[in-house]
Structure formats: structure tokens, C-alpha cells
Backbone as CSV, one residue per row, in Angstrom:
resi,resn,N_x,N_y,N_z,CA_x,CA_y,CA_z,C_x,C_y,C_z
1,UNK,21.957,51.576,-176.312,21.123,50.540,-176.923,19.688,50.625,-176.433
2,UNK,19.514,50.780,-175.085,18.178,50.873,-174.523,17.441,52.096,-175.010
3,UNK,18.189,53.207,-175.129,17.565,54.452,-175.577,17.069,54.315,-176.991
4,UNK,17.873,53.714,-177.850,17.468,53.533,-179.252,16.245,52.631,-179.356
5,UNK,16.217,51.597,-178.501,15.076,50.677,-178.517,13.802,51.403,-178.109
6,UNK,13.908,52.276,-177.087,12.734,53.033,-176.651,12.235,53.960,-177.750
7,UNK,13.190,54.604,-178.442,12.802,55.520,-179.515,12.124,54.770,-180.656
8,UNK,12.692,53.574,-180.979,12.075,52.793,-182.038,10.672,52.328,-181.630
9,UNK,10.529,51.970,-180.356,9.210,51.544,-179.864,8.195,52.668,-179.945
10,UNK,8.636,53.881,-179.584,7.746,55.037,-179.678,7.338,55.294,-181.127
11,UNK,8.286,55.083,-182.031,7.984,55.289,-183.447,6.940,54.309,-183.952
12,UNK,7.057,53.052,-183.509,6.074,52.039,-183.910,4.698,52.378,-183.355
13,UNK,4.651,52.787,-182.088,3.368,53.150,-181.478,2.734,54.342,-182.176
14,UNK,3.576,55.313,-182.554,3.055,56.481,-183.263,2.480,56.086,-184.615
15,UNK,3.165,55.151,-185.276,2.679,54.672,-186.568,1.333,53.977,-186.412
16,UNK,1.218,53.155,-185.392,-0.034,52.451,-185.139,-1.160,53.425,-184.831
17,UNK,-0.911,54.402,-183.959,-1.920,55.381,-183.587,-2.371,56.201,-184.788
18,UNK,-1.420,56.637,-185.595,-1.751,57.452,-186.769,-2.599,56.674,-187.767
19,UNK,-2.277,55.391,-187.956,-3.024,54.568,-188.905,-4.451,54.355,-188.439
20,UNK,-4.614,54.082,-187.137,-5.957,53.895,-186.603,-6.760,55.178,-186.671
21,UNK,-6.133,56.304,-186.383,-6.812,57.591,-186.455,-7.268,57.882,-187.877
22,UNK,-6.428,57.572,-188.847,-6.777,57.773,-190.246,-7.977,56.908,-190.633
23,UNK,-8.020,55.685,-190.122,-9.134,54.791,-190.442,-10.432,55.293,-189.837
24,UNK,-10.366,55.794,-188.612,-11.573,56.239,-187.932,-12.180,57.485,-188.547
25,UNK,-11.343,58.405,-189.046,-11.884,59.649,-189.600,-12.513,59.436,-190.956
26,UNK,-12.377,58.225,-191.510,-13.058,57.952,-192.778,-14.542,57.707,-192.568
27,UNK,-14.955,57.487,-191.308,-16.365,57.301,-191.010,-16.927,58.602,-190.451
28,UNK,-18.257,58.752,-190.551,-18.918,59.968,-190.052,-20.205,59.599,-189.355
29,UNK,-20.671,60.464,-188.512,-21.882,60.222,-187.741,-23.052,60.988,-188.339
30,UNK,-24.254,60.406,-188.184,-25.453,61.082,-188.661,-25.761,62.260,-187.751
31,UNK,-26.280,63.325,-188.314,-26.615,64.504,-187.522,-27.972,64.323,-186.848
32,UNK,-28.250,65.162,-185.859,-29.494,65.069,-185.099,-30.716,65.230,-185.990
33,UNK,-30.636,66.114,-186.973,-31.796,66.357,-187.847,-32.143,65.156,-188.708
34,UNK,-31.208,64.225,-188.848,-31.464,63.027,-189.637,-32.017,61.883,-188.798
35,UNK,-32.082,62.071,-187.479,-32.444,60.976,-186.582,-33.741,61.229,-185.824
36,UNK,-33.943,62.453,-185.327,-35.072,62.747,-184.440,-36.399,62.713,-185.218
37,UNK,-37.407,62.070,-184.645,-38.725,61.999,-185.254,-39.525,63.277,-184.988
38,UNK,-40.451,63.593,-185.905,-41.462,64.638,-185.725,-40.855,65.961,-185.234
39,UNK,-39.877,66.463,-185.939,-39.167,67.666,-185.520,-40.039,68.918,-185.678
40,UNK,-39.772,69.899,-184.796,-40.460,71.202,-184.824,-41.973,71.046,-184.753
41,UNK,-42.415,70.073,-183.983,-43.858,69.831,-183.903,-44.596,71.010,-183.279
42,UNK,-43.926,71.720,-182.361,-44.577,72.852,-181.694,-44.894,73.990,-182.661
43,UNK,-44.164,74.054,-183.779,-44.401,75.109,-184.764,-45.295,74.646,-185.903
44,UNK,-45.772,73.416,-185.819,-46.531,72.861,-186.937,-47.980,73.331,-186.883
45,UNK,-48.434,73.888,-187.987,-49.815,74.371,-188.094,-50.374,73.917,-189.434
46,UNK,-51.005,72.742,-189.496,-51.499,72.228,-190.777,-52.574,73.134,-191.375
47,UNK,-52.465,73.335,-192.666,-53.451,74.159,-193.362,-54.461,73.309,-194.122
48,UNK,-54.072,72.062,-194.405,-54.976,71.177,-195.134,-55.885,70.437,-194.158
49,UNK,-56.982,69.911,-194.692,-57.884,69.122,-193.865,-57.220,67.795,-193.514
50,UNK,-57.698,67.204,-192.456,-57.125,65.944,-191.999,-57.425,64.844,-193.014
51,UNK,-56.367,64.315,-193.649,-56.533,63.287,-194.668,-56.212,61.901,-194.128
52,UNK,-56.103,61.776,-192.808,-55.688,60.498,-192.243,-56.877,59.636,-191.839
53,UNK,-58.092,60.020,-192.208,-59.252,59.205,-191.875,-59.065,57.809,-192.461
54,UNK,-59.214,56.817,-191.613,-58.913,55.450,-192.022,-60.172,54.769,-192.537
55,UNK,-60.118,54.300,-193.774,-61.221,53.547,-194.367,-60.647,52.272,-194.958
56,UNK,-61.031,51.152,-194.404,-60.534,49.859,-194.853,-61.452,49.298,-195.935
57,UNK,-60.869,48.951,-197.069,-61.620,48.355,-198.167,-61.179,46.911,-198.377
58,UNK,-62.126,46.087,-198.763,-61.825,44.701,-199.094,-61.172,44.658,-200.471
59,UNK,-60.125,43.847,-200.600,-59.378,43.746,-201.857,-59.222,42.281,-202.231
60,UNK,-58.898,41.988,-203.503,-58.651,40.597,-203.898,-57.571,39.951,-203.029
61,UNK,-57.749,38.661,-202.792,-56.863,37.837,-201.966,-57.066,38.029,-200.469
62,UNK,-58.012,38.894,-200.088,-58.368,38.950,-198.676,-59.064,37.661,-198.281
63,UNK,-58.846,37.231,-197.054,-59.532,36.060,-196.517,-60.527,36.550,-195.474
64,UNK,-61.804,36.415,-195.771,-62.847,36.991,-194.929,-63.465,35.934,-194.022
65,UNK,-63.503,36.239,-192.749,-64.239,35.410,-191.805,-65.631,36.024,-191.686
66,UNK,-66.654,35.278,-192.098,-68.022,35.812,-192.150,-68.916,34.957,-191.268
67,UNK,-69.600,35.618,-190.356,-70.547,34.909,-189.499,-71.925,35.545,-189.649
68,UNK,-72.915,34.682,-189.846,-74.306,35.116,-189.986,-75.081,34.648,-188.751
69,UNK,-75.808,35.561,-188.142,-76.637,35.214,-186.995,-78.062,35.728,-187.220
70,UNK,-78.995,35.165,-186.498,-80.401,35.559,-186.630,-81.134,35.164,-185.356
71,UNK,-82.375,35.643,-185.225,-83.171,35.290,-184.057,-83.398,33.784,-184.006
72,UNK,-83.503,33.176,-185.178,-83.626,31.720,-185.268,-82.273,31.160,-185.711
73,UNK,-81.432,30.707,-184.782,-80.089,30.223,-185.134,-80.102,29.104,-186.162
74,UNK,-81.123,28.257,-186.111,-81.194,27.145,-187.055,-81.330,27.650,-188.480
75,UNK,-82.074,28.743,-188.669,-82.267,29.301,-190.009,-80.961,29.861,-190.572
76,UNK,-80.030,30.289,-189.691,-78.765,30.887,-190.147,-77.693,29.850,-190.438
77,UNK,-77.907,28.607,-190.027,-76.878,27.574,-190.166,-76.402,27.359,-191.602
78,UNK,-77.290,27.357,-192.625,-76.801,27.131,-193.993,-75.814,28.182,-194.485
79,UNK,-75.780,29.345,-193.828,-74.899,30.430,-194.262,-73.581,30.469,-193.480
80,UNK,-73.427,29.542,-192.560,-72.212,29.468,-191.751,-71.494,28.166,-192.057
81,UNK,-70.375,28.265,-192.756,-69.624,27.081,-193.132,-68.631,26.750,-192.024
82,UNK,-68.687,25.525,-191.535,-67.854,25.113,-190.410,-66.917,24.001,-190.844
83,UNK,-65.697,23.999,-190.251,-64.814,22.881,-190.515,-63.384,23.245,-190.825
84,UNK,-63.053,24.533,-190.926,-61.680,24.955,-191.214,-61.065,25.524,-189.949
85,UNK,-59.739,25.688,-189.966,-59.039,26.231,-188.793,-58.693,27.700,-188.966
86,UNK,-59.402,28.398,-189.862,-59.115,29.815,-190.087,-59.353,30.622,-188.826
87,UNK,-60.408,30.305,-188.100,-60.688,31.075,-186.890,-61.697,30.338,-186.040
88,UNK,-61.846,30.728,-184.782,-62.800,30.088,-183.891,-63.676,31.123,-183.247
89,UNK,-64.943,30.709,-183.006,-65.868,31.585,-182.311,-66.624,30.757,-181.281
90,UNK,-66.826,31.345,-180.122,-67.535,30.626,-179.078,-69.011,30.489,-179.383
91,UNK,-69.627,29.398,-178.942,-71.058,29.181,-179.099,-71.740,29.386,-177.764
92,UNK,-73.052,29.432,-177.818,-73.805,29.635,-176.584,-73.597,28.524,-175.586
93,UNK,-73.255,27.324,-176.091,-73.059,26.196,-175.189,-71.681,26.150,-174.577
94,UNK,-70.826,27.124,-174.913,-69.501,27.175,-174.304,-68.447,26.467,-175.104
95,UNK,-68.843,25.796,-176.220,-67.854,25.118,-177.032,-67.251,26.047,-178.063
96,UNK,-66.435,25.500,-178.942,-65.814,26.276,-180.003,-66.175,25.687,-181.355
97,UNK,-66.464,26.559,-182.326,-66.688,26.131,-183.691,-65.612,26.752,-184.564
98,UNK,-65.103,25.988,-185.500,-64.083,26.478,-186.409,-64.742,26.875,-187.723
99,UNK,-64.427,28.087,-188.177,-65.140,28.673,-189.310,-64.219,28.800,-190.518
100,UNK,-64.796,28.503,-191.684,-64.074,28.670,-192.940,-63.921,30.149,-193.281
101,UNK,-62.833,30.495,-193.933,-62.682,31.829,-194.484,-63.108,31.817,-195.944
102,UNK,-63.501,32.978,-196.432,-63.889,33.130,-197.830,-62.809,33.947,-198.540
103,UNK,-62.150,33.334,-199.498,-61.095,34.019,-200.237,-61.697,34.880,-201.334
104,UNK,-61.345,36.157,-201.340,-61.784,37.064,-202.400,-60.912,36.779,-203.621
105,UNK,-61.558,36.344,-204.723,-60.779,35.964,-205.895,-60.305,37.183,-206.681
106,UNK,-59.603,36.940,-207.787,-59.043,38.037,-208.578,-60.116,38.930,-209.192
107,UNK,-61.317,38.400,-209.328,-62.436,39.210,-209.831,-63.089,40.030,-208.717
108,UNK,-62.635,39.816,-207.497,-63.203,40.556,-206.366,-64.464,39.929,-205.808
109,UNK,-64.644,38.622,-206.047,-65.870,37.944,-205.625,-65.579,36.867,-204.589
110,UNK,-66.609,36.550,-203.803,-66.574,35.389,-202.918,-67.717,34.470,-203.318
111,UNK,-67.548,33.192,-203.039,-68.597,32.205,-203.323,-69.288,31.873,-202.010
112,UNK,-70.456,32.482,-201.799,-71.135,32.382,-200.505,-72.224,31.309,-200.562
113,UNK,-72.383,30.548,-199.466,-73.392,29.482,-199.461,-74.789,30.001,-199.789
114,UNK,-75.539,29.195,-200.512,-76.924,29.458,-200.904,-77.004,30.559,-201.955
115,UNK,-76.306,31.681,-201.724,-76.419,32.846,-202.601,-75.551,32.702,-203.843
116,UNK,-74.334,32.183,-203.692,-73.417,32.054,-204.814,-72.421,33.204,-204.870
117,UNK,-71.989,33.599,-206.064,-70.965,34.634,-206.254,-71.490,36.016,-205.842
118,UNK,-70.672,36.705,-205.038,-70.997,38.072,-204.613,-69.754,38.927,-204.764
119,UNK,-69.876,40.068,-205.432,-68.749,40.988,-205.601,-68.604,41.846,-204.352
120,UNK,-67.435,41.751,-203.689,-67.200,42.505,-202.453,-65.958,43.391,-202.529
121,UNK,-65.094,43.172,-203.533,-63.867,43.962,-203.626,-64.194,45.440,-203.811
122,UNK,-63.484,46.291,-203.076,-63.707,47.727,-203.141,-64.712,48.230,-202.127
123,UNK,-65.426,47.317,-201.477,-66.396,47.705,-200.458,-65.716,47.828,-199.095
124,UNK,-66.250,48.694,-198.258,-65.833,48.694,-196.864,-66.465,47.480,-196.189
125,UNK,-65.992,47.160,-195.009,-66.591,46.029,-194.300,-68.060,46.292,-194.003
126,UNK,-68.392,47.517,-193.609,-69.783,47.857,-193.315,-70.661,47.667,-194.551
127,UNK,-70.155,48.129,-195.701,-70.932,48.010,-196.934,-71.108,46.548,-197.324
128,UNK,-70.061,45.748,-197.155,-70.154,44.323,-197.482,-71.126,43.619,-196.537
129,UNK,-71.117,43.980,-195.275,-72.057,43.390,-194.316,-73.494,43.734,-194.680
130,UNK,-73.739,44.992,-195.071,-75.101,45.390,-195.465,-75.544,44.656,-196.729
131,UNK,-74.603,44.491,-197.680,-74.932,43.789,-198.917,-75.341,42.344,-198.634
132,UNK,-74.568,41.667,-197.792,-74.884,40.285,-197.454,-76.192,40.183,-196.674
133,UNK,-76.403,41.104,-195.766,-77.657,41.092,-195.002,-78.858,41.257,-195.926
134,UNK,-78.717,42.128,-196.922,-79.808,42.342,-197.876,-80.110,41.069,-198.669
135,UNK,-79.069,40.376,-199.112,-79.275,39.168,-199.904,-79.780,38.004,-199.051
136,UNK,-79.251,37.882,-197.832,-79.658,36.778,-196.956,-81.079,36.978,-196.449
137,UNK,-81.513,38.245,-196.328,-82.873,38.520,-195.836,-83.947,37.970,-196.759
138,UNK,-83.582,37.568,-197.961,-84.536,36.919,-198.862,-84.846,35.496,-198.403
139,UNK,-84.002,34.971,-197.485,-84.168,33.592,-197.035,-84.526,33.502,-195.552
140,UNK,-83.988,34.416,-194.738,-84.294,34.391,-193.304,-84.639,35.805,-192.840
141,UNK,-85.238,35.900,-191.663,-85.705,37.187,-191.150,-84.631,37.868,-190.305
142,UNK,-84.410,39.148,-190.620,-83.499,40.002,-189.835,-82.133,39.360,-189.560
143,UNK,-81.387,39.013,-190.611,-80.047,38.456,-190.387,-79.050,39.548,-189.986
144,UNK,-78.038,39.140,-189.259,-76.937,40.032,-188.905,-75.636,39.398,-189.396
145,UNK,-74.823,40.186,-190.120,-73.577,39.681,-190.695,-72.394,40.408,-190.058
146,UNK,-71.404,39.646,-189.643,-70.150,40.207,-189.137,-68.995,39.687,-189.990
147,UNK,-68.137,40.615,-190.454,-67.009,40.265,-191.314,-65.715,40.690,-190.643
148,UNK,-64.728,39.821,-190.742,-63.394,40.139,-190.247,-62.372,39.698,-191.285
149,UNK,-61.392,40.540,-191.555,-60.317,40.200,-192.486,-59.249,39.431,-191.722
150,UNK,-59.050,38.163,-192.119,-58.165,37.292,-191.360,-56.697,37.411,-191.757
151,UNK,-56.434,37.953,-192.921,-55.033,38.008,-193.380,-54.530,39.449,-193.458
152,UNK,-54.913,40.277,-192.475,-54.423,41.654,-192.446,-52.977,41.615,-191.955
153,UNK,-52.057,41.673,-192.908,-50.630,41.577,-192.597,-49.873,42.729,-193.239
154,UNK,-48.836,43.185,-192.555,-47.954,44.222,-193.070,-46.520,43.706,-192.969
155,UNK,-45.737,43.908,-194.018,-44.337,43.483,-194.021,-43.432,44.708,-193.952
156,UNK,-42.429,44.650,-193.084,-41.463,45.739,-192.968,-40.060,45.158,-193.127
157,UNK,-39.276,45.789,-193.995,-37.922,45.331,-194.305,-36.938,46.498,-194.215
158,UNK,-35.660,46.161,-194.204,-34.621,47.188,-194.234,-34.059,47.489,-192.866
159,UNK,-33.793,48.765,-192.623,-33.072,49.193,-191.418,-33.994,49.325,-190.205
160,UNK,-34.567,48.181,-189.792,-35.306,48.102,-188.534,-34.701,46.970,-187.716
161,UNK,-34.961,46.985,-186.422,-34.340,45.994,-185.550,-35.006,44.627,-185.643
162,UNK,-36.297,44.585,-186.020,-36.998,43.307,-186.133,-37.807,43.275,-187.432
163,UNK,-37.145,43.124,-188.579,-37.878,43.047,-189.843,-38.728,41.778,-189.887
164,UNK,-39.804,41.832,-190.668,-40.655,40.654,-190.785,-42.064,41.032,-191.185
165,UNK,-42.954,40.045,-191.156,-44.368,40.247,-191.478,-45.163,40.204,-190.181
166,UNK,-46.007,41.207,-189.974,-46.765,41.346,-188.737,-48.261,41.231,-189.014
167,UNK,-48.924,40.376,-188.240,-50.377,40.228,-188.326,-51.019,41.285,-187.438
168,UNK,-51.906,42.087,-188.017,-52.563,43.176,-187.291,-53.973,42.727,-186.941
169,UNK,-54.199,42.390,-185.693,-55.482,41.811,-185.303,-56.644,42.797,-185.351
170,UNK,-56.365,44.072,-185.096,-57.457,45.046,-185.089,-57.676,45.716,-186.443
171,UNK,-56.970,45.216,-187.477,-57.163,45.671,-188.856,-56.901,47.174,-189.026
172,UNK,-56.002,47.695,-188.220,-55.682,49.123,-188.336,-54.321,49.365,-187.717
173,UNK,-53.395,49.957,-188.497,-52.071,50.250,-187.973,-51.488,51.434,-188.736
174,UNK,-50.840,52.334,-188.015,-50.201,53.491,-188.637,-48.725,53.188,-188.860
175,UNK,-48.067,54.051,-189.636,-46.638,53.862,-189.892,-45.839,53.896,-188.587
176,UNK,-46.034,54.890,-187.694,-45.270,54.875,-186.437,-45.540,53.629,-185.593
177,UNK,-46.779,53.137,-185.601,-47.088,51.934,-184.831,-46.347,50.723,-185.395
178,UNK,-46.296,50.624,-186.721,-45.569,49.514,-187.330,-44.082,49.592,-187.005
179,UNK,-43.522,50.809,-187.053,-42.107,50.991,-186.709,-41.847,50.530,-185.276
180,UNK,-42.787,50.811,-184.387,-42.651,50.379,-182.997,-42.696,48.859,-182.895
181,UNK,-43.617,48.216,-183.642,-43.696,46.757,-183.630,-42.389,46.129,-184.109
182,UNK,-41.745,46.800,-185.061,-40.494,46.288,-185.635,-39.277,46.673,-184.807
183,UNK,-39.478,47.165,-183.596,-38.356,47.466,-182.707,-37.631,48.754,-183.029
184,UNK,-38.284,49.683,-183.752,-37.731,50.978,-184.116,-36.699,50.842,-185.242
185,UNK,-36.413,51.958,-185.895,-35.384,51.986,-186.921,-34.011,51.865,-186.266
186,UNK,-33.071,51.316,-187.001,-31.694,51.372,-186.543,-31.201,52.810,-186.675
187,UNK,-30.083,53.116,-186.061,-29.544,54.474,-186.117,-29.163,54.865,-187.545
188,UNK,-29.010,53.880,-188.427,-28.586,54.141,-189.794,-29.720,54.015,-190.797
189,UNK,-30.982,54.016,-190.306,-32.129,53.961,-191.203,-32.482,55.343,-191.736
190,UNK,-32.941,55.414,-192.978,-33.327,56.676,-193.613,-34.735,57.062,-193.145
191,UNK,-34.817,58.064,-192.284,-36.089,58.469,-191.704,-36.883,59.417,-192.597
192,UNK,-36.222,60.059,-193.532,-36.889,61.055,-194.370,-37.566,60.455,-195.604
193,UNK,-37.320,59.190,-195.855,-37.828,58.602,-197.089,-38.262,57.155,-196.841
194,UNK,-39.273,56.996,-195.977,-39.813,55.672,-195.704,-40.735,55.293,-196.861
195,UNK,-40.451,54.171,-197.495,-41.149,53.785,-198.715,-42.254,52.772,-198.417
196,UNK,-43.426,53.005,-199.006,-44.587,52.127,-198.839,-44.989,51.609,-200.217
197,UNK,-45.048,50.295,-200.351,-45.431,49.662,-201.617,-46.796,48.990,-201.423
198,UNK,-47.692,49.228,-202.393,-49.082,48.804,-202.225,-49.683,48.411,-203.564
199,UNK,-50.623,47.453,-203.513,-51.395,47.089,-204.692,-52.737,47.805,-204.626
200,UNK,-53.030,48.591,-205.659,-54.311,49.288,-205.742,-54.932,49.052,-207.103
201,UNK,-56.115,48.453,-207.099,-56.827,48.162,-208.346,-55.955,47.386,-209.330
202,UNK,-55.190,46.437,-208.773,-54.355,45.600,-209.614,-53.055,46.238,-210.055
203,UNK,-52.767,47.437,-209.593,-51.542,48.137,-209.968,-50.625,48.300,-208.764
204,UNK,-49.313,48.140,-209.008,-48.334,48.350,-207.963,-48.030,49.842,-207.838
205,UNK,-48.153,50.358,-206.619,-47.901,51.776,-206.389,-46.923,51.947,-205.233
206,UNK,-46.231,53.087,-205.229,-45.244,53.380,-204.190,-45.476,54.780,-203.646
207,UNK,-45.327,54.926,-202.342,-45.500,56.214,-201.668,-44.354,56.396,-200.676
208,UNK,-44.149,57.612,-200.243,-43.116,57.884,-199.243,-43.674,58.771,-198.134
209,UNK,-43.151,58.578,-196.933,-43.480,59.441,-195.803,-42.184,59.829,-195.104
210,UNK,-42.223,60.957,-194.414,-41.055,61.498,-193.731,-41.288,61.439,-192.229
211,UNK,-40.553,60.558,-191.546,-40.733,60.395,-190.104,-40.159,61.557,-189.301
212,UNK,-39.340,62.391,-189.917,-38.771,63.529,-189.183,-39.703,64.732,-189.187
213,UNK,-40.770,64.665,-189.964,-41.692,65.794,-190.083,-43.040,65.459,-189.442
214,UNK,-43.644,66.415,-188.722,-44.985,66.181,-188.170,-46.060,66.116,-189.247
215,UNK,-45.707,66.450,-190.491,-46.661,66.321,-191.594,-47.191,64.903,-191.735
216,UNK,-46.437,63.927,-191.238,-46.850,62.540,-191.396,-48.221,62.286,-190.769
217,UNK,-48.548,63.040,-189.702,-49.828,62.826,-189.034,-51.012,63.257,-189.904
218,UNK,-50.743,64.008,-190.962,-51.801,64.457,-191.871,-51.608,63.877,-193.269
219,UNK,-50.769,62.864,-193.358,-50.523,62.220,-194.647,-51.621,61.206,-194.953
220,UNK,-52.028,61.090,-196.228,-53.013,60.061,-196.584,-52.456,58.656,-196.444
221,UNK,-51.130,58.534,-196.210,-50.499,57.226,-196.070,-50.072,56.954,-194.632
222,UNK,-50.613,57.761,-193.712,-50.298,57.567,-192.294,-50.755,56.189,-191.830
223,UNK,-51.961,55.791,-192.258,-52.452,54.451,-191.955,-52.128,53.522,-193.119
224,UNK,-51.729,52.302,-192.772,-51.352,51.323,-193.778,-52.543,50.455,-194.156
225,UNK,-52.460,49.863,-195.348,-53.487,48.945,-195.817,-52.974,47.512,-195.711
226,UNK,-53.882,46.557,-195.713,-53.487,45.160,-195.641,-52.569,44.805,-196.809
227,UNK,-51.544,44.009,-196.481,-50.553,43.513,-197.447,-49.566,44.587,-197.924
228,UNK,-49.525,45.747,-197.287,-48.519,46.760,-197.624,-47.118,46.241,-197.295
229,UNK,-46.149,46.717,-198.064,-44.733,46.460,-197.791,-44.071,47.791,-197.468
230,UNK,-43.452,47.883,-196.303,-42.767,49.100,-195.867,-41.266,48.822,-195.865
231,UNK,-40.524,49.681,-196.552,-39.073,49.487,-196.657,-38.337,50.691,-196.099
232,UNK,-37.418,50.434,-195.186,-36.573,51.469,-194.596,-35.197,51.355,-195.236
233,UNK,-34.864,52.280,-196.102,-33.586,52.212,-196.800,-32.454,52.709,-195.893
234,UNK,-31.224,52.291,-196.149,-30.087,52.784,-195.373,-29.815,54.247,-195.707
235,UNK,-29.395,55.019,-194.707,-29.076,56.416,-194.971,-27.678,56.539,-195.578
236,UNK,-27.280,57.765,-195.894,-26.010,57.988,-196.571,-24.829,57.505,-195.738
237,UNK,-24.942,57.687,-194.420,-23.862,57.238,-193.545,-23.680,55.728,-193.633
238,UNK,-24.791,55.018,-193.647,-24.749,53.552,-193.736,-24.129,53.105,-195.060
239,UNK,-24.541,53.754,-196.147,-24.020,53.388,-197.462,-22.526,53.696,-197.552
240,UNK,-22.159,54.884,-197.045,-20.758,55.288,-197.096,-19.891,54.372,-196.238
241,UNK,-20.433,53.991,-195.092,-19.647,53.161,-194.185,-19.570,51.708,-194.634
242,UNK,-20.485,51.302,-195.529,-20.445,49.926,-196.013,-19.098,49.642,-196.666
243,UNK,-18.624,50.632,-197.448,-17.303,50.481,-198.056,-16.193,50.825,-197.096
244,UNK,-16.443,51.825,-196.245,-15.407,52.264,-195.310,-15.068,51.179,-194.302
245,UNK,-16.084,50.432,-193.863,-15.847,49.382,-192.871,-14.948,48.293,-193.425
246,UNK,-15.129,47.983,-194.720,-14.244,47.002,-195.336,-12.814,47.523,-195.370
247,UNK,-12.686,48.803,-195.749,-11.353,49.406,-195.775,-10.750,49.483,-194.382
248,UNK,-11.608,49.790,-193.390,-11.129,49.891,-192.018,-10.596,48.552,-191.530
249,UNK,-11.334,47.476,-191.842,-10.879,46.149,-191.429,-9.545,45.808,-192.077
250,UNK,-9.419,46.156,-193.353,-8.170,45.884,-194.064,-7.020,46.673,-193.458
251,UNK,-7.286,47.948,-193.124,-6.241,48.805,-192.548,-5.802,48.276,-191.188
252,UNK,-6.782,47.924,-190.352,-6.459,47.426,-189.015,-5.649,46.134,-189.103
253,UNK,-6.078,45.245,-190.013,-5.351,43.985,-190.182,-3.925,44.235,-190.640
254,UNK,-3.766,45.147,-191.602,-2.429,45.438,-192.133,-1.549,46.077,-191.076
255,UNK,-2.110,47.051,-190.338,-1.324,47.736,-189.311,-0.915,46.761,-188.217
256,UNK,-1.856,45.887,-187.821,-1.539,44.898,-186.788,-0.415,43.973,-187.241
257,UNK,-0.471,43.575,-188.497,0.572,42.694,-189.045,1.924,43.403,-189.056
258,UNK,1.913,44.667,-189.536,3.172,45.423,-189.590,3.728,45.652,-188.191
259,UNK,2.828,45.953,-187.246,3.263,46.178,-185.873,3.925,44.913,-185.301
260,UNK,3.344,43.752,-185.608,3.925,42.498,-185.124,5.289,42.259,-185.740
261,UNK,5.451,42.569,-187.041,6.739,42.389,-187.723,7.787,43.314,-187.122
262,UNK,7.424,44.592,-186.960,8.367,45.566,-186.401,8.799,45.156,-184.992
263,UNK,7.823,44.727,-184.185,8.133,44.343,-182.810,9.088,43.163,-182.778
264,UNK,8.857,42.228,-183.698,9.719,41.031,-183.735,11.156,41.396,-184.060
265,UNK,11.363,42.214,-185.103,12.720,42.562,-185.522,13.410,43.444,-184.500
266,UNK,12.674,44.423,-183.919,13.313,45.314,-182.949,13.662,44.556,-181.668
267,UNK,12.858,43.548,-181.352,13.115,42.797,-180.128,14.401,42.009,-180.218
268,UNK,14.670,41.464,-181.422,15.845,40.577,-181.557,17.004,41.225,-182.290
269,UNK,16.886,42.525,-182.550,17.979,43.243,-183.246,19.120,43.514,-182.289
């Protein structure tokens, strides 16, 4: 009797082991070439010119913090709108002043004090500062204009550890830097096809970069623009395992149930 019970117990254990083994082999691991960043960098010899030069342009819906200064501070006051919480700048007296932002409308214009409507969309910050200085110089002597984009934000979604929208204070961020801010890709993120969605001249456009290739350092999309959306899609392993994991859970549950039934009957047989 004892011998038969031991044999039956071994049979149940073998059944359990075989079922679990079958469930596990339905999943697969990503290979090294699908995970490692910037592969074969030592052999990389770019033939094209460096296209990663970063040039920031003002676009519609940007919120611009604009400060005008001059040798006569009183003369510059009409061009500095105060009273909003968009940003703060220190004054000579040690206090803080809160400055209004100027929203670039859909026509690419801002409504600036004294001067009125000014088209700034498509200009670099330097060009916009020179344009404002030229117009303001009709009213005061030797004005200086400083512009800062207050809503420089990038959104990253998908297979990263910390998806979300990130405010970039220095108005400049590359794809690898954004990935770092988001806590790196998960092991199941698609590194060869990182998708970038952008609005250009009122049109929605999409680009891709490959994080496994050193070519990314010479890509025109290495640096991101304000309001870009970066999406990390799941790789094939992740997609395949999405269904496999459900099947695995079902198999484990079923095997556990059967094992409990077998144990019960053999125990009291």
C-alpha cells in the first residue's frame, strides 16, 4: 500500500513539473542585440555632416516670458507686464516681481504692450529678441530683451519606468536624456523604433530613432522640440508574452487545482 502511494505521489509531482515546464517554455527572452544601446560604436564612422545642431524655434501655443531692460529702468516699465504667477525675477531691491507670459496665438503672434501684435512664430529666440529690441528702440534708448519659453515640455509614454510629462528648464533635451529622466526603458521596450510625434507648421508629423545604433547621435531628431510626444512601443517579446502570461496563469491555476484534487483522493483512498 505504501509503495503504491509513493508511486502515485511521484506521478502527481511529475505531472505538475511537466505542466509548469510546458508553461515556461511558451515565453522567450529578448536577445542582447535588442537591448544594448549604441552598439558597435567603436566601428562607427559617420560620413554625413553633423545634423544634430540644435536650433529652437518659437511655435504657436508657446508661453513666452519676456523681460525688457534699459539704462533707464523707468522707461522700460511700460513693456514689462507684472501681476501673473508665470515666473519670477529678482529686482535690484532684493524683492520678487511676478511676470506675465505672452501666449503665441494660432497665427503665430503675441500682443505686446505699446507695440501691439508681433509675429514671432518660426523665429529663434535670438531673432525674436532682436525684433523686439528693434521695435522698442523707437520708444526707449538701447533696450535689451530676454525671452524664455515657459512651457517647454516633453511627454514620454509606453515602456519606460516613469512615463509622464517633463518640464525642461534649459529648453534643450536629447532623446537619451529624456529616456534617463523617465527612468530608462523597461526590458521589454522596443529600442529600435522609438517614435517621436511633433507638430510642425500646423501638421502632425512622426519620426523614429534607433537607440541601439550610434547613428542616433547624428540624427536630425536627436534633440527634441517643445511639446514633442515620445512613445516607446512594446517589443515582440512583450506582445507575445501578453497572451502567454494569461495562458500561463490559467495553466498554473488548473494544474494547482488538479494537484489538490489528486492529493485529496490519493490521501483518503
